[in-house]
C-alpha angles and dihedrals in degrees: 000000000000129000101238119201095171120120120257117254121286096251091050090045092053089049092052094048088051088056096049092097090065102049091076094223092126091061093057119096108248094242091056094046092050089050092053092047093048089061094059121101114253094252091050090047095051093047093050089066087078097052097079141329095262090053090047090052091051091049089056094046106123091220090062090063097072097032091054096048092048086059096043097059090055091067135054114290131242122259116226116201122211100200125215095170141070086358119028119223094004119144119211134160144209129199113231097189114090096014131114103234087310098305092123098031121103123199111234126197124241118222107220107211092203098044092117092061094044113029095167122040150159122227101231094188151304124253128173094330097321130108128208113210125184131199108251096186104053097007096215103101130075125180132194110210143181103203094198102046090034091227117147144169131199113218120225117273123239134201113288123213126202095235105045139109117211127200128184135193130188120208142158125238106215097199098052093031087227132130117236131201119204119202120194118189125189117195112207136216130192121241141156126257104224094202096052100026096229141117119266137178120231130184105262096187139330146204137200129210138186132213118196111205115223095009094118095245112105095198141087117254119221113226098174139253128340113246092204137052116221102216095182103046117190122200086271149345118286112244121212135126090019096299141092117237133204130173133225136161132245119246100204131071090246092054108033129143127022120006119185119207125192135198110210109215090207104055094016094226132136115237137171117247118214111254130219118272096253087169106190094355092096095089117082097003140114122216129213133178122225139164118232120178093344095306130111114251136194116207117200113201112194120211125222131055096322099056088190123175123219114194114200116190125201100221093187114033116244093007112115095201091058093069110114131179094233102172137024111194119194116232119269127156109187119220110259127224088209099063093112093046091057089063088075098103099213092054091043093056089056093051101037091085092060125098121255092244135008130200104224107173151319112252125222090261092056099255119132119232115219132186122208125208091234091069102268138125122206136178118223121203110209092195096055100023091230133135131217122194109221130198135181126215108261094014112160121247098236121024151142114235123220119193105225137178108211112227148164091236114143126221104225101030125077115240117252119248 
């Protein structure tokens, strides 16, 4: 099934317009009508635009943007799937709210209006209803996109160098009500590892830039070198608490294990965030960052037979003592129907960088949604300690999930208070 934002036929449109006098919407006070519309799902709200002209006008009211988003974040998010198989570089979505573990949910395809200009892409991240997509083929195009209003904007291109690694992050500055895109570039140089007698690549220098959407300036602003090297880059920085976050690892005995780096959208500076006290857990573990219920989280994935997950949550941002090990999830890797598909070498190369398991979000009922590398979703109930595999009708076999709150938020206009 496809999410269709095309207008109805002229005949159907005229019929609906003729019936608008009987729908009673004109008799509602504007405040009440906006309140009703703000409680609709994003898909219902977008489709209501085609019912009649008065509904269309209401859906375009600037006051509805913030009203609707304030309601959306109270419910379970959407899941957007970036498909690798059976169709590469296809976006689709499923609604978690109002479904019974995916039984009643249907995956709907998203038509990308600029797909001809960017046939292969990486989803950098999601923030307040907008997606950041980066060209993975030529690596010189970045689009900011609202998949439900179909609004998009291509960011200005910059000079590309052969030996460089580029990271991006999309965030929202609460005070100015503007979206900011952060770009980090590492320039490499070749050298020799004396201990292993082999060629290695090390970052020679770096730079960071910021682009402010809707500021009136269509250019990237340089903000200097990056004082850290993110040796485990994810598709994009994790946005929470008004900051973008990346992770790296220390190289000395006094600074081993996970190091969390933030970029503050207010003062535009990189800073180190205090990490949890993992004690002896550093050896034989993998660390991932996540955002759960608006809090920064550190997920500790333990190697070996157990494959347990520990989820640490920072209850008060930037306060080391507020880190709490909130959940301990016993290891479980569900059998995947896509095991044979993963043998396709081209697809496997695109999925091998992914983590074995990702913590996506906590649902309103308290269950934790997990994504496995093999192409599987599962719900974990902390109270019972049980797993439930979930599927959606039409879900791709191999995918990367993005937690997303569908909104009317516009790219170039500041949100209203």
